[in-house]
C-alpha positions as CSV (number, residue, x, y, z in Angstrom):
1,X,0.1,0.0,0.0
2,X,1.3,3.4,-0.9
3,X,1.2,6.5,1.2
4,X,-1.4,8.0,-1.0
5,X,-3.6,4.8,-0.5
6,X,-3.2,5.3,3.2
7,X,-4.0,8.9,3.0
8,X,-7.1,8.2,0.9
9,X,-8.3,5.6,3.4
10,X,-7.8,8.1,6.4
11,X,-9.5,10.8,4.4
12,X,-12.5,8.6,3.5
13,X,-12.9,7.7,7.2
14,X,-13.3,11.4,8.1
15,X,-17.0,11.7,6.8
16,X,-18.9,12.5,9.9
17,X,-21.7,15.0,9.1
18,X,-20.8,18.6,10.0
19,X,-23.6,18.9,12.6
20,X,-22.3,15.9,14.5
21,X,-18.8,17.4,15.2
22,X,-18.9,21.1,14.7
23,X,-18.2,23.5,17.6
24,X,-18.6,26.7,15.5
25,X,-15.0,28.1,15.9
26,X,-15.2,29.8,12.5
27,X,-19.0,30.3,12.4
28,X,-19.9,33.1,10.0
29,X,-16.4,33.5,8.5
30,X,-15.5,33.2,4.8
31,X,-12.4,31.2,4.2
32,X,-10.2,31.0,1.0
33,X,-7.9,28.0,0.9
34,X,-5.4,27.6,-2.0
35,X,-4.3,24.1,-2.9
36,X,-7.4,22.7,-1.5
37,X,-7.8,19.9,-3.9
38,X,-5.8,17.4,-2.0
39,X,-3.6,16.9,1.1
40,X,-3.3,19.5,3.8
41,X,-5.4,22.0,1.8
42,X,-8.3,19.6,1.4
43,X,-8.2,18.5,5.0
44,X,-8.2,22.2,6.1
45,X,-11.0,23.1,3.9
46,X,-13.2,20.3,5.2
47,X,-12.2,21.1,8.8
48,X,-13.0,24.8,8.4
49,X,-16.4,23.9,7.1
50,X,-17.2,21.6,10.0
51,X,-16.4,24.5,12.2
52,X,-19.0,26.7,10.5
53,X,-17.1,28.5,7.7
54,X,-18.1,29.2,4.3
55,X,-15.3,27.9,1.9
56,X,-13.8,29.1,-1.3
57,X,-11.9,26.0,-2.5
58,X,-9.1,27.2,-4.9
59,X,-6.8,24.9,-6.9
60,X,-5.3,24.6,-10.3
61,X,-6.5,21.0,-10.3
62,X,-10.3,21.4,-11.0
63,X,-11.2,17.8,-10.3
64,X,-9.5,17.8,-7.0
65,X,-11.2,21.1,-6.0
66,X,-14.6,19.9,-7.0
67,X,-14.0,16.7,-5.0
68,X,-13.3,18.9,-1.9
69,X,-16.5,21.0,-2.6
70,X,-18.6,17.9,-3.1
71,X,-17.3,16.4,0.3
72,X,-18.2,19.7,2.0
73,X,-21.6,20.0,0.4
74,X,-22.4,16.4,1.0
75,X,-21.7,16.9,4.7
76,X,-24.0,19.9,4.9
77,X,-21.5,22.7,4.5
78,X,-21.2,25.6,2.0
79,X,-18.2,25.7,-0.5
80,X,-17.5,27.1,-4.0
81,X,-14.8,26.2,-6.4
82,X,-12.3,28.7,-7.9
83,X,-9.8,27.6,-10.6
84,X,-6.6,29.3,-9.5
85,X,-2.8,29.2,-10.4
86,X,-1.4,31.3,-7.7
87,X,1.5,32.3,-9.8
88,X,-0.7,34.1,-12.3
89,X,-1.6,37.7,-11.1
90,X,-4.6,37.8,-13.3
91,X,-6.1,34.6,-11.8
92,X,-5.4,35.7,-8.2
93,X,-7.3,39.0,-8.8
94,X,-10.1,37.2,-10.5
95,X,-10.5,34.5,-7.9
96,X,-10.5,37.1,-5.0
97,X,-12.9,39.3,-6.8
98,X,-15.3,36.3,-7.4
99,X,-15.4,35.3,-3.7
100,X,-15.9,38.9,-2.6
101,X,-18.7,39.3,-5.0
102,X,-20.4,36.2,-3.9
103,X,-19.9,36.6,-0.1
104,X,-19.0,40.3,0.5
105,X,-15.9,39.5,2.5
106,X,-13.0,37.2,3.1
107,X,-12.1,36.6,6.7
108,X,-9.3,34.0,6.3
109,X,-6.8,33.4,3.6
110,X,-4.8,30.1,3.8
111,X,-2.0,30.3,1.3
112,X,-1.4,26.5,1.2
113,X,-0.6,26.0,-2.5
114,X,3.0,24.9,-3.2
115,X,5.2,22.7,-5.2
116,X,8.4,20.8,-4.4
117,X,11.9,21.2,-5.7
118,X,14.5,18.5,-5.3
119,X,18.3,19.0,-5.8
120,X,21.4,20.6,-4.5
121,X,22.7,23.9,-5.6
122,X,24.4,22.3,-8.8
123,X,21.7,19.8,-9.6
124,X,18.8,22.5,-9.4
125,X,18.4,24.1,-12.8
126,X,17.6,27.8,-12.9
127,X,14.1,27.0,-14.4
128,X,13.3,24.7,-11.5
129,X,14.5,27.3,-9.0
130,X,12.3,30.0,-10.6
131,X,9.3,27.7,-10.8
132,X,9.5,26.8,-7.1
133,X,9.8,30.5,-6.2
134,X,7.0,31.6,-8.6
135,X,4.5,29.2,-7.0
136,X,5.7,29.1,-3.4
137,X,6.8,32.8,-2.9
138,X,5.3,34.8,-5.7
139,X,2.1,32.9,-5.2
140,X,1.8,33.9,-1.5
141,X,2.6,37.5,-2.4
142,X,0.1,37.7,-5.1
143,X,-2.7,36.2,-3.1
144,X,-2.0,38.5,-0.2
145,X,-1.9,41.4,-2.5
146,X,-5.2,40.4,-3.9
147,X,-6.9,39.8,-0.5
148,X,-5.4,42.5,1.8
149,X,-7.4,45.4,0.4
150,X,-10.6,43.6,1.4
151,X,-9.2,42.9,4.9
152,X,-8.1,46.4,5.4
153,X,-11.6,47.6,4.5
154,X,-13.1,45.2,7.0
155,X,-10.6,46.1,9.6
156,X,-10.2,42.4,10.3
157,X,-8.8,39.2,8.8
158,X,-6.4,36.3,9.3
159,X,-3.7,35.2,6.9
160,X,-2.0,32.0,7.3
161,X,1.1,31.2,4.9
162,X,2.4,27.8,4.4
163,X,6.2,27.8,5.2
164,X,8.0,24.7,6.3
165,X,10.4,23.4,9.0
166,X,13.0,23.6,6.4
167,X,13.0,27.3,6.9
168,X,14.7,26.5,10.3
169,X,17.0,23.6,9.5
170,X,19.1,22.3,6.6
171,X,18.0,19.1,4.7
172,X,20.0,17.7,1.8
173,X,19.0,18.4,-1.8
174,X,16.1,20.8,-1.0
175,X,17.8,24.1,-2.0
176,X,15.0,25.5,-4.0
177,X,12.2,24.4,-1.7
178,X,14.0,25.5,1.5
179,X,14.8,28.9,-0.1
180,X,11.2,29.5,-1.0
181,X,9.8,28.5,2.6
182,X,12.4,30.7,4.3
183,X,11.2,33.6,2.1
184,X,7.6,32.9,3.1
185,X,8.4,33.1,6.7
186,X,10.3,36.4,6.4
187,X,7.5,37.8,4.3
188,X,5.0,36.8,6.9
189,X,6.8,38.7,9.6
190,X,7.1,41.9,7.5
191,X,3.4,41.7,6.3
192,X,2.3,41.6,10.0
193,X,4.1,44.8,10.8
194,X,2.3,46.5,8.0
195,X,-1.1,45.2,8.6
196,X,-1.4,45.0,12.4
197,X,-2.8,48.6,12.5
198,X,-5.8,47.3,10.4
199,X,-6.7,44.4,12.7
200,X,-5.2,41.8,10.2
201,X,-3.2,39.0,11.7
202,X,-0.4,37.3,9.6
203,X,1.1,34.0,10.7
204,X,2.9,31.0,9.2
205,X,2.8,27.2,9.6
206,X,6.1,25.3,9.6
207,X,5.1,21.6,9.1
208,X,7.4,18.6,9.1
209,X,6.8,15.7,6.7
210,X,3.2,15.0,6.3
211,X,1.5,11.9,4.9
212,X,0.0,13.1,1.6
213,X,0.2,12.8,-2.1
214,X,2.8,15.6,-2.0
215,X,5.2,13.5,-0.1
216,X,4.6,10.5,-2.3
217,X,5.7,12.7,-5.2
218,X,8.8,13.8,-3.3
219,X,9.8,10.2,-2.5
220,X,9.5,9.3,-6.2
221,X,11.7,12.2,-7.2
222,X,14.3,11.9,-4.5
223,X,15.0,8.1,-3.8
224,X,15.5,5.2,-6.1
225,X,14.3,3.0,-3.3
226,X,11.0,4.3,-2.0
227,X,11.1,2.3,1.3
228,X,14.6,3.6,2.0
229,X,13.5,7.1,1.6
230,X,10.4,6.6,3.8
231,X,12.6,5.3,6.5
232,X,15.1,8.1,6.1
233,X,12.2,10.6,6.6
234,X,10.7,8.8,9.6
235,X,14.2,9.1,11.3
236,X,14.1,12.9,11.1
237,X,11.1,13.1,13.4
238,X,10.9,12.3,17.1
239,X,7.6,10.5,16.5
240,X,9.4,8.2,14.1
241,X,6.3,8.5,11.8
242,X,4.9,11.0,9.3
243,X,2.3,13.5,10.4
244,X,-1.2,13.7,8.9
245,X,-2.9,16.4,6.9
246,X,-5.3,16.8,9.9
247,X,-2.4,17.6,12.2
248,X,-1.6,20.6,10.2
249,X,-5.4,21.5,9.6
250,X,-5.9,21.8,13.3
251,X,-3.1,24.1,13.7
252,X,-4.4,26.2,10.8
253,X,-7.8,26.2,12.5
254,X,-6.4,27.8,15.6
255,X,-4.6,30.5,13.7
256,X,-7.8,31.2,11.7
257,X,-10.0,31.4,14.8
258,X,-10.5,34.3,17.1
259,X,-8.7,32.2,19.8
260,X,-5.5,33.3,18.2
261,X,-6.3,37.1,18.4
262,X,-2.9,37.7,20.2
263,X,-0.8,35.5,17.7
264,X,0.9,37.6,15.3
265,X,4.0,37.2,13.0
266,X,4.5,33.7,14.4
267,X,5.8,30.5,12.8
268,X,3.8,27.6,14.3
269,X,5.9,24.5,14.1
270,X,4.0,21.3,13.5
271,X,6.7,18.7,12.7
272,X,6.8,15.9,15.2
273,X,9.8,17.4,17.0
274,X,12.1,17.4,14.0
275,X,13.3,20.9,14.5
276,X,12.9,21.3,18.3
277,X,15.1,18.3,19.1
278,X,18.0,19.8,16.9
């Protein structure tokens, strides 16, 4: 059984109707989640919906996004789909405008969309480096640039940017990816200084290795022996196992909720002890 098979089984098991498990931590909020067609983004969108939020599910993968919308709708929630390549300025502006036109506000932006990049500084071609930075860094910048005017007008909002534990430690052959996630963390802190006067909170998540299709692709790109690669990843974390998308989703829920009103410019680490034990 592959990691993706295991992930799909765990996701399928998480099908309780919203009214059976919601506590209303995001009641009345409109949340825009990028990269919500699979993995962490999908788990977060579904969790946010269970907590009472209205979801805008954005992804370049239309079928994945539609599956997320369908799961939320089938469970009694409200969600719409937006086709979105976060590296395309026109698409970011159009997606945000569509959400605002439909719901009149955006309370939470979760910049989750991202891609991997494997290779050391010599192996990493400039084209790959540029592509990783375009999606992982420019994409966060463009989405924030599109959403922030609405949040300033509202005098409220929460932005959650997806960084990584690799922003804090070095891992072999991850030059482009680590560079992008370090940039996201630095950008998060600077944006918070600018936006604090308007009641907008900006924070980042720093996950470790999470059981998801994203990691399955990373293993295929990075290791000739998948099981050897999987064991290498497990050894990096104190849990000796991979995290689940839901582990990161619950952290995102906290940052999105009013419970985190005093949390600003933070990088919340969710990595099974990988960085804390170094």
